[in-house]
C-alpha positions as CSV (number, residue, x, y, z in Angstrom):
1,M,-17.8,-27.9,-209.1
2,R,-17.4,-30.9,-206.7
3,E,-13.9,-31.5,-208.1
4,E,-13.0,-27.8,-207.6
5,A,-14.4,-27.8,-204.1
6,A,-12.4,-30.9,-203.2
7,K,-9.2,-29.2,-204.6
8,K,-9.9,-26.1,-202.5
9,A,-10.5,-28.2,-199.4
10,K,-7.2,-30.1,-200.0
11,R,-5.4,-26.8,-200.4
12,R,-6.9,-25.4,-197.2
13,K,-5.8,-28.6,-195.4
14,V,-2.3,-28.3,-196.7
15,I,-2.1,-24.6,-195.7
16,V,-3.5,-25.4,-192.2
17,Q,-1.0,-28.2,-191.7
18,S,1.9,-26.1,-192.9
19,S,0.9,-23.3,-190.6
20,V,0.7,-25.6,-187.6
21,I,4.2,-27.1,-188.5
22,V,5.6,-23.6,-188.9
23,G,4.1,-22.6,-185.6
24,I,5.5,-25.6,-183.8
25,I,8.9,-24.9,-185.3
26,A,8.7,-21.3,-184.2
27,V,7.7,-22.3,-180.6
28,L,10.6,-24.8,-180.5
29,T,13.0,-22.2,-181.7
30,I,11.9,-19.8,-179.0
31,V,12.2,-22.4,-176.3
32,G,15.6,-23.3,-177.6
33,V,16.7,-19.7,-177.6
34,V,15.5,-19.3,-174.0
35,I,17.3,-22.4,-172.9
36,F,20.5,-21.5,-174.7
37,T,20.3,-18.0,-173.2
38,S,19.7,-19.3,-169.7
39,V,22.6,-21.8,-170.0
40,S,24.8,-19.1,-171.5
41,A,23.9,-16.7,-168.7
42,S,24.7,-19.3,-166.0
43,N,28.1,-20.0,-167.7
44,N,28.8,-16.4,-168.4
45,V,29.3,-15.4,-164.7
46,A,32.2,-13.0,-164.2
47,N,34.7,-14.7,-162.0
48,P,37.6,-12.8,-160.4
49,K,41.2,-13.8,-161.0
50,N,43.2,-15.0,-158.0
51,M,40.2,-16.7,-156.5
52,L,40.3,-20.1,-158.2
53,S,39.4,-21.8,-154.9
54,G,36.5,-19.4,-154.3
55,G,38.8,-17.5,-151.9
56,I,42.0,-15.6,-152.2
57,L,45.2,-17.2,-150.7
58,L,47.7,-15.0,-148.9
59,T,51.2,-16.0,-148.0
60,K,51.9,-12.6,-146.5
61,S,49.7,-9.8,-145.5
62,D,50.9,-8.0,-148.7
63,K,51.4,-11.1,-150.9
64,A,48.6,-13.0,-152.6
65,V,49.0,-16.2,-154.7
66,T,48.0,-15.4,-158.3
67,T,45.6,-17.8,-160.1
68,P,43.4,-17.7,-163.1
69,A,39.7,-17.1,-162.6
70,I,37.3,-20.1,-162.3
71,A,36.5,-21.2,-165.8
72,Q,33.1,-20.4,-167.2
73,G,30.6,-23.0,-165.9
74,A,33.2,-24.7,-163.7
75,K,33.4,-25.2,-160.0
76,P,36.1,-23.8,-157.7
77,T,39.3,-25.8,-157.4
78,P,40.2,-26.4,-153.7
79,T,43.7,-25.2,-152.8
80,T,46.3,-27.9,-152.3
81,Q,48.6,-27.3,-149.4
82,T,51.7,-29.0,-148.1
83,L,51.6,-30.3,-144.5
84,D,55.1,-29.7,-143.2
85,G,54.5,-29.9,-139.5
86,K,55.1,-26.2,-138.9
87,T,52.8,-24.2,-141.2
88,A,49.2,-23.3,-140.3
89,H,46.9,-23.1,-143.4
90,I,44.1,-20.9,-142.1
91,Q,40.8,-20.8,-144.2
92,I,38.0,-18.4,-143.3
93,W,34.5,-18.1,-144.8
94,L,33.2,-14.7,-143.8
95,D,30.5,-12.2,-144.3
96,Y,31.4,-8.5,-144.2
97,Q,28.1,-7.7,-142.4
98,C,28.6,-10.4,-139.8
99,P,29.4,-9.0,-136.3
100,I,30.9,-12.3,-135.1
101,C,33.2,-12.2,-138.1
102,D,34.2,-8.7,-137.0
103,Q,35.0,-10.0,-133.6
104,F,37.2,-12.8,-135.0
105,E,38.9,-10.3,-137.3
106,T,39.5,-7.7,-134.6
107,T,40.8,-10.4,-132.2
108,N,43.1,-12.4,-134.5
109,S,44.1,-10.2,-137.4
110,A,47.3,-8.9,-135.9
111,Q,48.6,-12.4,-134.9
112,M,47.6,-13.9,-138.2
113,K,49.6,-11.1,-139.9
114,Q,52.6,-11.8,-137.7
115,W,52.4,-15.6,-138.4
116,M,52.4,-14.9,-142.1
117,S,55.4,-12.6,-141.8
118,E,57.3,-15.4,-140.0
119,G,56.3,-17.9,-142.7
120,A,54.3,-19.9,-140.1
121,A,50.9,-19.4,-141.7
122,T,48.9,-18.8,-144.9
123,L,45.5,-17.3,-145.0
124,E,42.7,-18.1,-147.4
125,V,39.7,-15.7,-147.3
126,H,36.3,-16.7,-148.8
127,P,33.7,-13.9,-148.9
128,V,30.1,-15.1,-148.8
129,A,26.8,-13.3,-148.3
130,I,24.5,-14.6,-145.6
131,L,23.1,-11.4,-144.1
132,D,21.8,-9.6,-147.1
133,S,18.6,-7.6,-146.5
134,P,16.6,-4.7,-148.0
135,T,17.5,-2.7,-145.0
136,N,21.3,-3.0,-145.6
137,N,20.8,-2.8,-149.4
138,Q,22.2,-6.3,-149.9
139,Y,25.4,-5.1,-148.3
140,S,26.9,-8.6,-147.7
141,T,26.8,-9.3,-151.5
142,R,27.9,-5.8,-152.4
143,A,30.9,-5.9,-150.0
144,G,31.9,-9.4,-151.0
145,A,31.8,-8.4,-154.7
146,A,33.7,-5.2,-154.0
147,A,36.4,-7.2,-152.1
148,S,36.5,-9.6,-155.1
149,C,37.3,-6.6,-157.3
150,V,40.4,-5.9,-155.2
151,A,41.3,-9.6,-155.4
152,N,41.1,-9.3,-159.2
153,Y,43.0,-6.1,-159.7
154,E,45.1,-5.5,-156.6
155,P,45.4,-8.9,-154.9
156,D,48.4,-7.9,-152.7
157,K,46.1,-5.2,-151.1
158,F,43.4,-7.6,-150.1
159,F,44.4,-8.1,-146.5
160,D,44.3,-4.4,-145.8
161,V,41.0,-4.0,-147.6
162,N,39.6,-6.9,-145.7
163,S,40.6,-5.2,-142.4
164,A,39.2,-1.8,-143.5
165,L,35.8,-3.3,-144.3
166,F,35.6,-4.8,-140.8
167,A,36.9,-1.7,-139.1
168,N,34.1,0.2,-140.7
169,Q,31.4,-2.5,-140.5
170,P,27.8,-1.0,-140.4
171,D,25.5,-2.0,-137.7
172,E,23.7,-5.3,-138.5
173,Q,20.4,-4.3,-137.1
174,T,20.1,-0.6,-138.0
175,G,22.8,0.0,-140.6
176,S,22.0,0.6,-144.3
177,G,25.3,-0.9,-145.5
178,L,28.2,1.1,-146.8
179,T,27.7,2.8,-150.1
180,N,29.9,1.9,-153.0
181,A,31.5,5.3,-152.8
182,K,32.3,4.7,-149.1
183,M,33.8,1.3,-149.9
184,L,35.9,2.8,-152.6
185,E,37.1,5.5,-150.2
186,L,38.2,2.8,-147.7
187,F,39.9,0.8,-150.5
188,K,41.8,3.9,-151.5
189,G,42.9,4.4,-147.9
190,A,44.1,0.8,-147.9
191,G,46.2,1.4,-151.1
192,A,43.8,-0.2,-153.6
193,S,42.6,2.5,-156.0
194,S,42.1,2.5,-159.8
195,S,39.6,3.2,-162.4
196,A,39.2,-0.5,-163.0
197,I,38.3,-1.1,-159.3
198,T,35.9,1.8,-159.3
199,T,34.1,0.5,-162.3
200,C,34.1,-3.1,-161.0
201,V,32.6,-2.0,-157.6
202,N,30.0,0.3,-159.1
203,D,28.9,-2.3,-161.6
204,Q,29.0,-5.1,-159.0
205,T,30.8,-7.2,-161.5
206,F,31.4,-10.1,-159.2
207,A,28.0,-10.1,-157.3
208,K,26.9,-13.4,-159.0
209,F,30.3,-14.9,-158.1
210,V,29.6,-14.2,-154.4
211,T,26.1,-15.6,-154.7
212,N,27.4,-18.8,-156.3
213,R,30.1,-19.2,-153.6
214,T,27.5,-18.6,-150.9
215,T,25.2,-21.3,-152.4
216,E,28.0,-23.8,-152.5
217,A,29.1,-23.0,-148.9
218,V,25.6,-23.4,-147.5
219,S,25.1,-26.7,-149.2
220,N,28.6,-28.2,-148.5
221,S,28.4,-30.7,-145.7
222,Q,32.1,-30.3,-144.9
223,L,31.4,-26.6,-144.0
224,K,28.3,-27.2,-141.9
225,N,28.7,-26.9,-138.1
226,P,28.2,-30.4,-136.6
227,Q,26.6,-28.8,-133.6
228,N,23.6,-27.5,-135.5
229,G,23.9,-29.0,-139.0
230,S,24.1,-25.6,-140.8
231,F,26.6,-23.2,-142.3
232,G,27.3,-19.9,-140.6
233,T,30.0,-17.3,-140.5
234,P,32.7,-17.1,-139.6
235,T,33.7,-20.7,-140.5
236,V,37.3,-21.3,-139.8
237,F,39.5,-24.2,-140.5
238,V,43.2,-24.8,-139.9
239,N,44.9,-27.6,-141.8
240,G,41.5,-29.0,-142.4
241,E,40.5,-28.9,-138.7
242,R,37.5,-26.8,-137.7
243,Y,37.9,-24.1,-135.0
244,Q,35.0,-24.0,-132.6
245,G,36.5,-21.9,-129.8
246,S,35.9,-18.3,-128.8
247,V,36.0,-15.7,-131.6
248,S,37.2,-13.1,-129.1
249,D,40.1,-15.0,-127.4
250,A,43.3,-14.6,-129.4
251,S,45.2,-17.0,-127.1
252,Q,42.6,-19.7,-127.5
253,F,42.8,-19.4,-131.3
254,A,46.6,-19.4,-131.1
255,A,46.6,-22.6,-129.0
256,F,44.2,-24.2,-131.5
257,V,46.4,-23.3,-134.4
258,Q,49.4,-24.8,-132.8
259,A,47.5,-28.0,-132.0
260,A,46.1,-28.2,-135.5
261,V,49.5,-28.0,-137.0
262,K,50.8,-30.7,-134.7
263,D,47.7,-32.9,-135.4
264,A,48.1,-32.7,-139.2
265,G,51.8,-33.5,-138.9
266,S,53.9,-33.6,-142.1
267,S,51.9,-36.1,-144.1
268,G,52.3,-34.7,-147.6
269,T,49.6,-32.6,-149.1
270,Y,45.9,-32.0,-148.6
271,S,43.1,-29.9,-150.0
272,F,40.0,-28.6,-148.3
273,P,37.1,-28.7,-148.9
274,K,37.5,-31.9,-150.7
275,A,36.0,-31.9,-154.2
276,S,32.6,-33.5,-154.1
């Protein structure tokens, strides 16, 4: 009887140990799946084509430079530009809910369009989302994602779509943000209309792309305003030089552009922001 009891005790011990081991393996498996899923989700962000730098590069108001999308899990690749002593490479980080961005757009859109038509400028637009709120239904992100849909499917229409969004900007304090339907209506009026764009806008396919670009912009020391140490919109650079003048004075911006081109000279190539 003692021998039988000892055998039973040994069997129980083995069963308990086996159960503990199986339990540990199960827990580790679940943790592994969660980690893998989290990493896969972070690397599975949908990124639009023609925005490899995080922004879309226009050489004319109706001509975008085509690029592949940012690779899964990769960072944007800053655009490399040639300094030839005569071309202004304008880069703008903007928020479609930002009223100061609207002032800059309203003031300078026509002359930037003219400069591009003359081959005297390029324009790189980086949509970010700083002014999301429950009141505006996360409009900054929704509009940035919607504009990214146009960059992906109808890149040559981006300039006109960009202008249409600012021309119809909702009030920052009281507006509820444009609906997806309204944005699609504006896009159609600007010549960008397709079932692919409609699905992309309604599904907010590139919302996470905008969020990621915003996070990068806010944390990038090269984009922070030296006067207050923070990032804000609009942030404007010309040939790598920050514009800090009036957003509502076209002549002041034009003078700055001319000076920035002269300052940069014809010293080969440059990219901005520099890869960190």
